[in-house]
Every structure is written in C-alpha cells, then in structure tokens.
C-alpha positions, -999 to +999 in steps of 0.1 A: +000+000+000+013+035-009+023+060+018+005+092+025+023+126+029+003+153+047+012+189+052-005+215+074-005+247+054+006+280+068+029+308+056+061+288+062+090+294+085+098+329+098+129+341+117+110+338+149+093+304+143+063+293+123+044+318+102+008+318+115-007+320+080-043+333+079-054+349+112-091+353+122-113+349+153-084+347+177-068+318+160-044+310+132-043+288+102-011+272+115-026+263+148-058+249+134-042+229+106-015+214+128-042+202+153-063+188+125-033+172+108-023+154+140-057+139+144-057+127+107-023+111+112-035+093+143-066+080+126-048+068+095-021+051+115-048+033+134-060+020+101-025+006+093-016+033+067+020+046+066+019+084+071+046+109+067+038+143+084+058+172+069+077+190+096+060+223+105+091+245+105+097+241+067+092+268+042+069+261+012+099+254-010+115+231+016+082+213+021+082+204-016+118+193-015+111+172+017+083+153+000+101+149-034+132+135-018+112+108+000+084+101-023+081+069-044+057+054-068+023+047-052+025+075-026+002+105-025+005+140-009-021+163+006-019+198+019-047+210+042-055+248+043-079+272+060-082+305+042-095+339+051-117+360+029-127+397+029-163+387+037-173+365+066-201+351+044-175+332+023-173+297+036-171+260+027-147+232+018-131+225-016-102+208-033-077+221-059-060+198-083-034+204-111-053+217-142-061+194-171-057+162-150-091+144-149-076+116-128-066+140-101-100+157-103-116+123-095-091+118-066-102+153-053-138+143-055-131+112-033-114+134-008-142+160-006-170+135-004-152+119+026-152+152+045-187+163+036-202+129+046-188+135+081-195+173+082-225+179+060-230+214+075-200+225+054-209+241+021-194+223-009-171+246-029-163+218-053-132+203-069-114+229-090-083+232-112-055+251-096-059+277-124-090+288-105-071+296-074-061+332-065-026+329-080-036+308-110-013+279-100-005+260-067+030+249-062+019+220-040-002+206-068+024+212-096+058+208-081+054+176-061+066+145-080+037+126-063+000+128-071-009+158-049-040+178-039-046+209-018-077+208+004-094+239+017-112+226+048-130+259+055-125+297+060-112+310+093-128+343+085-163+326+086-176+323+122-197+292+111-167+274+095-145+283+124-170+270+150-174+237+131-136+233+128-130+239+165-160+219+179-160+190+155-123+186+147-125+149+151-153+146+125-131+167+101-102+143+107-123+112+102-138+125+070-104+135+055-090+102+066-118+084+048-111+103+016-073+098+019-078+060+024-100+058-007-076+079-028-046+059-017-063+026-027-071+040-061-036+052-067-020+019-056-046-009-058-018-035-061+009-029-035+045-033-046+068-009-065+083-022-097+120-016-102+114+002-135+083+023-141+064+016-172+046+048-182+019+046-209+026+064-242+004+093-254-001+112-286+009+149-291-008+174-313+006+209-320-015+236-335-037+210-352-009+188-365+001+154-351+036+152-337+057+122-348+072+115-313+050+104-284+049+117-248+042+097-216+015+098-189+029+101-154+005+101-125-022+113-148-001+142-161+010+145-197+048+149-203+063+158-236+099+154-249+122+184-241+131+186-279+095+197-286+098+225-260+129+237-279+110+236-312+083+258-296+112+282-288+104+282-251+134+289-229+132+269-197+166+279-184+150+305-162+122+282-150+138+257-126+105+247-111+092+232-143+089+195-137+113+174-157+118+136-157+142+112-174+125+081-188+143+056-210+171+081-217+148+108-228+140+140-209+104+149-206+086+181-193+052+183-177+030+198-204+007+219-182+037+239-171+040+254-206+008+273-199+029+299-182+047+305-215+014+313-233+008+278-246-027+265-244-029+228-232-058+204-237-063+167-231-085+143-251-090+111-230-106+092-258-076+094-281-050+098-253-038+130-270-023+161-254-029+192-276-007+223-275-016+255-292+010+282-295-006+304-321-026+323-296-050+350-304-037+372-275-003+388-282+019+377-253+040+409-255+010+430-246-005+406-221+005+424-190+006+460-203-021+482-186-021+506-216-030+483-244-061+469-262-085+445-247-093+412-266-127+400-253-163+409-264-190+422-241-208+388-243-176+370-233-172+393-202-209+387-193-205+349-195-173+350-175-189+370-147-221+349-147-202+316-146-184+327-115-213+345-098-248+338-112-262+369-095-234+392-106-254+409-134-286+414-114-275+447-098-249+456-124-262+444-158-241+469-178-208+464-161-190+446-190-202+474-214-191+501-189-156+487-186-152+483-224-164+519-230-146+537-202-113+518-207-113+524-245-118+561-239-086+563-218-065+537-237-066+512-208-068+474-214-104+467-204-097+430-199-071+439-172-094+464-155-124+440-156-103+412-141-090+435-114-126+443-105-133+405-102-104+401-078-113+432-057-150+424-054-151+386-056-170+387-089-193+415-075-201+397-043-183+425-024-183+419+014-158+434+038-157+472+041-172+480+007-210+478-001-224+474-036-242+508-034-208+525-032-201+516-068-165+512-058-152+483-079-114+486-072-111+493-035-104+530-040-098+550-009-115+583+000-097+616+007-088+624+042-074+591+055-107+578+070-116+542+071-145+546+047-138+537+011-147+561-017-183+561-030-195+571-065-229+582-077-233+556-104-218+524-117-204+543-147-187+569-125-173+541-103-158+523-133-145+556-147-127+563-114-112+528-115-100+533-151-085+567-143-066+553-113-051+526-135-041+552-161-025+573-134-002+543-125+004+532-161+007+563-182+019+599-184-009+609-208-036+633-196-071+621-189-097+624-216-126+627-192-129+650-162-112+635-132-135+616-108-108+594-091-104+610-057-068+599-054-056+605-090-033+634-080-015+614-054-002+587-078+033+590-092+023+590-129+036+561-150+052+542-121+035+509-129+029+502-166+028+465-160+003+444-140+029+430-116+041+466-107+007+472-090+018+448-063+027+466-031+013+499-046-024+494-053-025+468-026+000+458+001-003+422-011+029+414-029+010+388-049-016+413-061-003+415-096-001+377-099-037+374-088-049+398-115-027+380-141-042+347-131-077+361-135-069+375-170-057+340-180-089+325-167-109+350-187-090+343-219-092+305-214-130+308-209-132+329-241-111+305-261-083+331-266-056+312-246 
C-alpha cells in the first residue's frame, strides 16, 4: 500500500518560528491545521496506513523538497488549508488539483466526499483546477513529484466554519482520513513498487498537427519530450520549477507547465492525446501592459462573470459594457481592468468594508485618511474612477474625461505600466499583480483566446 504525505499549510518558516498563515477569530491557520493534521495522522495510522507528516518549520519550497526527496511510486500527498476572505459570508470546503488532470480531479472528489459525509454542514465549494485559485497555480499541486491535492477545509474568517472546525475537529479528521484512504487505494490498488516504471505512451498534437514523437503519462499528467519544447522556442533555463523527468534516456517536461509560456494545453482522454496551441489570439508581448487593447467581447465578459457568480449581473447588468467603453476612452486594457474588478469584489459579491451601493469596484480610498472607502454616484462613474486610477499608474498621458478618481493626483504618474508593478502599490499584497494576471488568464481561457 502506498504511503500518504500530509502537510499542514501555513505561511512557512519565519525568523521567529512558524508563520501563522491566515489569522481570524483569535486563532491562526497554522494552529488549526496542525491540530487537524495530527488527528488525521493518528486516525490513518490506526487503520494501518503509513503516514509521513511534513515538519511544521519548513518553508513552502522546503516542504516540496522534503516530499520529493522521500516520495516513491504509489505515494500521495495532501496539503490542508484554512483560508481567510474579505467577507465573513464566504465559507465551505473545496479541493484544488493540477489543471487538465481528470484523474486528479476524480481523486479530489473522493477526498471532498469523505469530508462532507462526516461534516454535512460545510458548504461544498467543489473540486477545481489550480488555475481557478487566486494565484492561478498552486506549487503544492504542480511541483510535487507525487499525485498531490490541496484541500481547503474551510474559512477561518467565517464564524460558522471556524465554529465547526473547533468543535467538530475529530469529524473533520475522520472525513479527510476516509477520503485519503479511498484515494490511496485508487492510486495503488496492487501494492508493490516495480524496479522500473512503465509509463503509458500518449499522442501529441501541436497547432492541429500530429507530432511524430510520443509523450508519456505520469500520475495522470502529460509529459512531452524536451526537444518539442525547444521547437516551440520556449526557454526553460529561467524556469527551474518546471517538472522534468528522465525516462528511458529521454528528458520529458510536464505539459501543463508550458501554460505559463502562453501555450494552451488540452487533453483528449478518448484518443489519449495532449494538444498544445502556441498560435494564440492574444499577443503575449501585450498581455501584462495596462495601456493596451482588450481582446474580449461584451458577451464573453458577461459569460465569465455569470459563470463565477450567477447573480453578478442582477445589480450591475451593464458592467461589461461600462468597462469596455470607459477603458477604451482612456486607452486602458479593459480585460485587465475588468479582471482587477473581479479580484477586488469577488466577482461582484463585495463583502468586507465596501458595499455594492458605493459603486467602488477597485477598493479605491477616499480623501482624508478615513476608514470609509470612496463612493460614486453611479456604476459608470465608479468604473471611470477605476480606469482613471489605472491610467495614473500606467501612463503619463492626460485624462480624456474630467477626473473623478479622488486619489488620482496622489499617484506618481507612469510608475506601474505592467500588472505586476501594481503589487505593493495598489494593494499591500505582494502577490496582487499575480492574482490579476491569473484572473486574466482564466478570462482568456474561458473565451477560447488562450
């Protein structure tokens, strides 16, 4: 029977000890996840599973190295998390898996069913690809050599989830243990590790043409020969975290990792074919430039918003049109602005300190240093203020419309022409730009542009 690696997620190791991770309601993610992890370990060992608990003082990178240096065929790895959201109404359990891996999605469903059977009061947030996470990719799912999942057991910022976690911790542990046991048996139904792995061959299609050489399927993930990566003119020398393996004297690369190089990846289970598309509609050189053209239609923006919040267009039915019009007037990329709005408002769910009636779609502050965020008389004026603030950061050009952004004059003009340069400026979150970029990629994938 394969072994199970389990990690209690938190922010990693700090100079003074363990980073607490998310903090809410007088407790920390580190504390809650370590307590839960210990109960899961005890339960699984009582069921005769071999469990390896990742040491709690390791950084995220060291955690991956610790698992990868010990993992072997038939093992699985799980990270348990408890996030915090801007709104206390956000709650529930879910599982993230590496994108384009239907096998791992099925594994995640086993895990989530196990927990929800024991704690049915938890809302079901579903099993989602890691491309739907805030950063657009999860290192734990991608950079472990083992089949790996990241489980969100609830939200510390939700009083209901926090109460359940603290009063029914053993039920959480039993449910996750049930799911892990089922997953482990699926991964390794016949104990015993062969001396030489025998990975099944898969077909490769590039821009609609079949490639003469085959790839291999490893733990449900498609790997392609490194020579093909070179032909696509992708330089992996500055991407040490891209997964590579050597199999029968050939070096292979995990196909899904090429997504970060603007290559679209798809998998056809019926023909066992991984498809790569590099002739993308979106120009990669303009992808992260705030002052540039958008690429989506109003309908595509509507569908993206509705698919992520079915009630989003009830109060703001014209929001896609407003972003396209206001951004075009000022020369701002409306796709970027629209996706920043999705990040800031949680797809127009709002919550936290900003109410829908404030028409503040980008967390803009008011003048005077008060705690109240800025308010605008209409949705159009709110969108206009957002666009103007983006233009202030990204351009030296004057505004076309009269200024309505209350903090326009405080911005050092042209200091942040790229999305990533908004990190630490628009928001104190140093991953802020990465979260917007991930949202833009989700939008383009949903629209068939990436």
